[in-house]
C-alpha positions as CSV (number, residue, x, y, z in Angstrom):
1,M,0.0,0.0,0.0
2,I,1.3,3.5,-1.0
3,N,0.6,6.4,1.3
4,I,2.4,9.7,0.7
5,Q,1.8,13.5,1.1
6,V,1.4,15.5,-2.2
7,W,0.1,18.8,-3.2
8,H,-2.7,19.1,-5.8
9,Y,-4.5,21.4,-8.2
10,D,-7.8,20.0,-9.5
11,G,-7.9,22.3,-12.6
12,R,-11.2,23.8,-11.6
13,N,-10.1,26.5,-9.2
14,A,-6.9,28.1,-7.9
15,N,-6.9,26.2,-4.6
16,K,-3.7,24.3,-3.8
17,W,-4.8,21.2,-1.9
18,Q,-2.6,19.1,0.4
19,P,-4.1,15.6,0.2
20,Q,-2.7,12.2,0.9
21,L,-2.1,9.9,-2.0
22,F,-3.2,6.3,-1.3
23,G,-2.7,3.6,-3.9
24,D,-1.1,0.5,-5.2
25,S,0.7,-0.6,-8.4
26,H,-2.5,-0.2,-10.4
27,G,-3.6,3.3,-9.4
28,F,-4.3,5.8,-6.6
29,R,-6.8,8.1,-5.0
30,L,-6.4,11.6,-3.4
31,I,-7.9,12.1,0.0
32,G,-8.1,15.5,1.7
33,D,-10.1,17.1,4.5
34,G,-13.7,16.2,3.7
35,W,-13.1,15.3,0.1
36,E,-11.8,12.5,-2.1
37,A,-10.9,12.2,-5.8
38,G,-10.1,9.3,-8.0
39,P,-9.3,6.6,-8.8
40,Y,-6.5,7.6,-11.2
41,S,-4.2,5.4,-13.2
42,W,-0.5,5.9,-13.1
43,A,-0.4,5.4,-16.9
44,D,-2.5,8.6,-17.4
45,L,0.1,10.8,-15.7
46,Q,2.5,13.0,-17.7
47,A,5.8,14.3,-16.3
48,L,5.9,18.1,-16.4
49,D,8.5,20.7,-15.8
50,N,9.6,20.7,-12.2
51,A,8.5,23.5,-9.8
52,G,11.7,24.2,-8.0
53,S,12.8,21.0,-6.4
54,D,9.3,19.4,-6.6
55,R,8.4,16.8,-9.1
56,V,5.2,17.7,-11.0
57,F,2.8,15.6,-13.0
58,G,-0.3,16.3,-15.0
59,H,-3.2,14.2,-16.2
60,Q,-3.5,13.7,-19.9
61,Y,-7.4,13.8,-19.8
62,E,-7.9,16.6,-17.2
63,P,-6.5,20.0,-18.3
64,G,-5.0,22.0,-15.4
65,W,-4.8,18.9,-13.1
66,R,-1.6,18.7,-11.2
67,I,0.1,16.7,-8.4
68,G,3.4,17.5,-6.9
69,F,5.9,15.6,-4.8
70,A,8.0,17.7,-2.4
71,G,11.4,16.2,-1.5
72,E,12.6,12.8,-2.4
73,I,10.0,10.3,-3.8
74,P,10.1,6.8,-2.4
75,A,11.5,4.2,-4.7
76,D,8.3,2.2,-4.9
77,V,6.4,5.3,-6.0
78,A,9.1,6.6,-8.4
79,A,9.0,3.3,-10.3
80,L,5.3,3.9,-11.1
81,L,5.7,7.5,-12.3
82,P,6.5,8.4,-15.9
83,Q,9.8,10.0,-16.8
84,R,10.1,13.5,-18.3
85,Q,10.6,13.3,-22.1
86,R,13.2,15.7,-23.3
87,Y,13.4,14.8,-27.0
88,G,10.6,12.4,-27.8
89,G,9.6,8.9,-26.9
90,F,12.1,7.0,-29.1
91,I,15.1,9.2,-28.1
92,D,14.2,9.3,-24.4
93,R,13.8,5.5,-24.3
94,I,17.3,4.7,-25.6
95,G,19.2,7.9,-24.9
96,L,20.3,10.9,-27.0
97,W,23.7,9.5,-28.0
98,R,22.4,6.0,-29.0
99,A,19.5,7.7,-30.9
100,S,22.0,9.9,-32.7
101,A,24.0,6.9,-33.7
102,V,20.9,5.0,-34.9
103,L,19.7,8.1,-36.9
104,A,23.2,8.6,-38.5
105,C,23.2,4.9,-39.6
106,V,19.7,5.3,-41.0
107,A,20.7,8.5,-42.9
108,A,23.8,6.8,-44.3
109,L,21.7,3.8,-45.4
110,V,19.2,6.2,-47.2
111,V,22.1,7.9,-49.0
112,F,23.6,4.6,-49.9
113,I,20.3,3.3,-51.3
114,G,19.8,6.6,-53.1
115,V,23.2,6.3,-54.8
116,K,23.2,2.5,-55.5
117,A,19.5,1.7,-56.0
118,P,19.3,3.3,-59.5
119,G,22.1,1.1,-60.7
120,W,20.2,-2.0,-59.4
121,I,16.8,-0.9,-60.8
122,A,17.9,0.5,-64.2
123,P,18.6,-2.9,-65.8
124,F,15.0,-4.0,-65.0
125,V,13.3,-0.9,-66.6
126,P,11.9,-2.1,-69.9
127,Q,14.0,-0.8,-72.8
128,S,10.8,0.2,-74.6
129,W,9.9,2.6,-71.7
130,E,13.3,4.2,-71.9
131,D,13.1,4.5,-75.7
132,N,9.7,6.1,-75.6
133,M,10.9,8.6,-72.9
134,G,14.0,9.5,-75.0
135,D,11.9,10.1,-78.1
136,A,9.5,12.3,-76.2
137,M,12.2,14.3,-74.5
138,V,14.5,14.8,-77.5
139,G,12.4,14.5,-80.6
140,D,14.1,16.0,-83.7
141,F,16.2,18.3,-81.4
142,G,14.3,21.3,-82.8
143,G,15.4,20.7,-86.4
144,R,19.1,21.1,-85.4
145,Y,20.3,17.8,-86.7
146,C,22.7,18.2,-89.6
147,H,22.2,16.1,-92.7
148,T,24.0,15.9,-96.0
149,K,24.3,12.9,-98.3
150,D,28.1,12.5,-97.9
151,G,28.1,13.6,-94.2
152,D,25.4,11.0,-93.4
153,A,27.4,8.3,-95.2
154,A,30.5,9.2,-93.3
155,L,28.7,9.1,-89.9
156,K,27.1,5.8,-90.9
157,A,30.6,4.4,-91.8
158,L,32.0,5.5,-88.4
159,T,29.0,4.1,-86.6
160,A,29.4,0.7,-88.4
161,K,33.0,0.4,-87.2
162,L,32.3,1.3,-83.6
163,D,28.8,-0.1,-83.1
164,P,28.4,-3.0,-85.4
165,E,25.9,-4.7,-83.1
166,G,23.6,-1.6,-83.3
167,H,23.3,-0.8,-79.6
168,A,22.6,2.8,-80.3
169,R,19.2,3.5,-82.0
170,S,20.5,6.8,-83.5
171,I,23.7,8.8,-83.7
172,E,23.3,12.4,-84.9
173,V,25.4,15.5,-85.4
174,A,23.7,18.6,-84.0
175,N,24.3,22.2,-85.0
176,I,25.0,23.3,-81.4
177,R,28.2,25.4,-80.7
178,M,29.5,23.3,-77.8
179,V,32.4,20.9,-77.6
180,N,30.2,18.1,-76.4
181,A,28.8,14.7,-77.1
182,I,26.0,13.2,-74.9
183,A,24.3,9.8,-74.5
184,L,20.6,10.4,-74.1
185,P,17.9,8.1,-72.8
186,G,16.5,5.7,-75.4
187,R,19.9,4.7,-76.8
188,R,20.4,8.0,-78.6
189,I,23.7,9.8,-79.0
190,I,24.2,13.4,-80.1
191,I,27.6,14.8,-81.2
192,F,27.7,18.6,-81.1
193,T,29.3,20.2,-84.1
194,D,32.0,22.1,-82.2
195,L,33.5,18.8,-80.9
196,I,34.0,17.7,-84.5
197,E,35.5,21.1,-85.4
198,K,37.9,21.0,-82.5
199,A,39.0,17.5,-83.3
200,E,42.1,17.2,-85.6
201,S,41.3,13.7,-86.9
202,P,38.4,11.3,-87.1
203,D,40.3,9.0,-84.6
204,E,39.7,11.7,-81.9
205,V,35.9,11.7,-82.6
206,A,35.9,7.9,-82.6
207,G,37.2,7.8,-79.1
208,V,34.6,10.2,-77.8
209,L,31.8,8.4,-79.7
210,G,33.1,5.0,-78.3
211,H,32.9,6.5,-74.8
212,E,29.3,7.6,-75.3
213,L,28.4,4.1,-76.7
214,G,29.7,2.7,-73.5
215,H,27.2,4.8,-71.6
216,V,24.5,3.5,-73.9
217,E,25.4,-0.1,-73.5
218,H,25.6,0.1,-69.7
219,R,22.4,2.2,-69.5
220,D,24.3,4.8,-67.5
221,T,22.0,7.7,-68.6
222,L,18.9,6.0,-67.2
223,T,20.8,5.3,-64.0
224,A,21.9,8.9,-63.7
225,M,18.4,10.2,-64.4
226,M,16.9,8.0,-61.7
227,R,19.5,9.1,-59.2
228,Q,19.3,12.8,-59.9
229,L,15.8,13.4,-61.2
230,G,13.9,10.7,-59.4
231,L,11.7,7.8,-60.5
232,S,8.9,10.2,-61.4
233,V,10.9,11.1,-64.5
234,I,11.2,7.5,-65.5
235,L,7.5,6.8,-65.0
236,G,6.0,10.1,-66.1
237,G,8.5,11.8,-68.4
238,M,9.6,15.4,-68.2
239,D,7.5,18.5,-68.6
240,G,8.7,21.8,-70.0
241,T,10.5,23.0,-73.2
242,G,13.0,21.0,-75.2
243,G,15.7,23.4,-74.1
244,S,15.1,22.9,-70.4
245,Q,15.0,19.1,-70.9
246,I,18.3,19.0,-72.7
247,N,19.8,21.3,-70.1
248,A,18.7,18.8,-67.4
249,L,20.3,16.0,-69.4
250,L,23.5,17.9,-69.9
251,G,23.6,18.4,-66.1
252,L,23.5,14.6,-65.5
253,S,26.7,13.2,-64.0
254,F,27.9,9.6,-64.1
255,S,29.8,7.9,-61.3
256,R,33.6,7.6,-61.6
257,E,33.2,3.9,-62.1
258,A,30.7,4.5,-64.9
259,E,33.1,6.9,-66.7
260,H,36.0,4.5,-66.4
261,Q,33.9,1.6,-67.7
262,A,32.8,3.8,-70.7
263,D,36.5,4.6,-71.4
264,L,37.3,0.8,-71.4
265,T,34.4,0.2,-73.7
266,A,35.7,2.9,-76.1
267,L,39.1,1.2,-76.1
268,D,37.6,-2.2,-76.8
269,K,35.5,-0.8,-79.7
270,M,38.5,1.1,-81.1
271,K,40.7,-2.1,-80.9
272,A,38.0,-4.1,-82.7
273,A,37.8,-1.5,-85.4
274,N,41.6,-1.2,-85.6
275,I,41.5,2.5,-84.7
276,S,44.4,4.0,-82.8
277,P,43.6,5.3,-79.3
278,T,46.5,7.8,-79.4
279,G,44.3,10.3,-81.3
280,T,41.8,10.4,-78.4
281,A,44.6,10.8,-75.9
282,A,45.9,13.7,-77.9
283,F,42.5,15.3,-78.0
284,F,42.1,14.9,-74.2
285,R,45.6,16.4,-73.6
286,R,45.0,19.3,-76.0
287,M,41.6,20.2,-74.6
288,D,43.0,19.9,-71.0
289,K,45.8,22.4,-71.8
290,S,43.2,24.8,-73.2
291,L,41.1,24.4,-70.1
292,W,43.8,25.2,-67.6
293,G,45.6,27.8,-69.7
294,T,49.0,26.2,-69.5
295,S,51.5,25.4,-72.2
296,E,52.9,22.0,-72.9
297,D,56.1,22.7,-70.9
298,G,53.9,23.7,-67.9
299,K,54.9,27.4,-68.1
300,G,52.2,30.1,-68.1
301,K,50.8,31.3,-71.4
302,K,50.5,34.8,-72.6
303,A,47.4,36.8,-71.5
304,E,45.7,36.4,-74.9
305,D,46.3,32.6,-74.8
306,K,44.8,32.4,-71.4
307,V,41.7,34.3,-72.6
308,Q,41.4,31.8,-75.4
309,G,41.8,29.0,-72.9
310,E,38.9,30.4,-70.9
311,Q,36.7,30.7,-74.0
312,I,37.4,27.1,-74.8
313,R,36.7,26.1,-71.2
314,D,33.2,27.8,-71.5
315,L,32.5,25.7,-74.6
316,T,34.1,22.4,-73.6
317,S,31.1,20.9,-71.7
318,W,32.2,17.4,-72.4
319,F,35.3,17.9,-70.4
320,A,33.5,19.8,-67.6
321,S,31.2,16.8,-67.1
322,H,33.8,14.0,-67.6
323,P,36.8,13.4,-65.3
324,S,39.8,14.8,-67.2
325,S,43.0,13.6,-65.7
326,K,46.4,12.4,-66.5
327,S,45.4,8.8,-65.7
328,R,42.8,9.0,-68.5
329,Y,45.3,10.3,-71.0
330,E,47.7,7.5,-70.0
331,L,44.9,4.9,-70.3
332,F,44.4,5.7,-74.0
333,E,48.1,6.3,-74.8
334,N,49.2,3.1,-73.2
335,A,46.5,1.1,-75.0
336,A,48.2,1.7,-78.3
337,V,50.3,-1.2,-79.5
338,K,53.7,0.0,-80.6
339,G,54.6,-0.9,-84.2
340,H,51.0,-1.9,-85.0
341,E,49.6,-0.5,-88.2
342,Y,46.2,1.1,-87.4
343,A,43.6,2.2,-90.0
344,P,42.2,5.7,-89.9
345,A,38.6,5.9,-88.6
346,L,37.5,7.6,-91.8
347,T,39.1,8.4,-95.2
348,P,40.1,12.1,-95.7
349,A,37.0,12.6,-98.0
350,Q,34.7,11.1,-95.3
351,W,36.3,13.2,-92.6
352,D,35.8,16.4,-94.7
353,A,32.2,15.4,-95.3
354,L,31.5,14.8,-91.6
355,R,33.1,18.1,-90.6
356,G,31.1,20.0,-93.2
357,M,27.7,18.6,-92.4
358,C,26.3,21.5,-90.5
359,V,27.9,24.1,-92.8
360,D,26.6,22.4,-96.0
361,D,23.1,21.6,-94.7
362,R,21.1,24.7,-95.7
363,D,17.9,23.6,-93.9
364,V,19.4,23.0,-90.5
365,K,18.4,25.5,-87.8
366,S,21.1,27.4,-85.9
367,D,21.7,27.0,-82.2
368,F,20.8,30.6,-81.6
369,G,18.1,30.9,-78.9
370,F,18.0,27.2,-78.1
371,G,17.9,27.9,-74.4
372,F,21.3,26.6,-73.1
């Protein structure tokens, strides 16, 4: 039997009563001079802020109701009283530091799943869904695809060498003034005309195209979209103008592992086509020097050369979105077999036709006002 002195407000008036609390492990009653209240359940009490040194409790079903314990509470009564919750039920039950550790682990797990899950899910997304989404997002690229009889034949010849299995549904040259090539959803690849103009040989374009074919074969674009834009894009497509959609695609980034695997795919394709990888390495090195505004011997360039380097940096989107490092240069350079006789990716006539596609196509729209 529990018998202890408490003070009490009944919530109906301002009187502070001094009753005795009588109870057991199930509940209690309050008995004062000429009055009695209860029974009450211990489970209905709520720990409140202390009033000085007194422990104070309210009743969850009776507003304003209070009981207070002055001095030390007997152990048998303290075991029945609820504890004050400082942070919330879960945290107070296990402690702040343990709760912090648990929440940190949960957050890390969520981030891990967010990064890894798209790679697990992407292979199971039907290819037809991705193809339809890519067609809806890209369409004819606003009439900016370049076409000439000889240029189309040259691009077809290069494609046949690097993608004989036909993994890509379409490979186009677009009249967009950017040094860029992108793999789009739906197994589509677009090479922007400035990349071809900056290249000094078809072998250089072959390496970049082989890299983008690697992204197509590995479905890296779909994985990146799922990671960065969410499953809603995959299931519902994208709203907005073509320019904003392509801007979103240009902003996609692939993992370091995906980029490395795409490089390895490019090397495999170039080897199978007997195309030298040294041209691609030279292209990387040349563009990288332009990006950083340094000369081949490492010394600083003249002011006008640095300005030119900055201008190229603004246009070289492919290098801004792909890891450009010495290890990548060495990967392509070291892949070349010394003494082996490679064949050029295109004949001189085919190379000229490919480079002149957007100039010779009188019907192609310019990139002015595209929205980049």
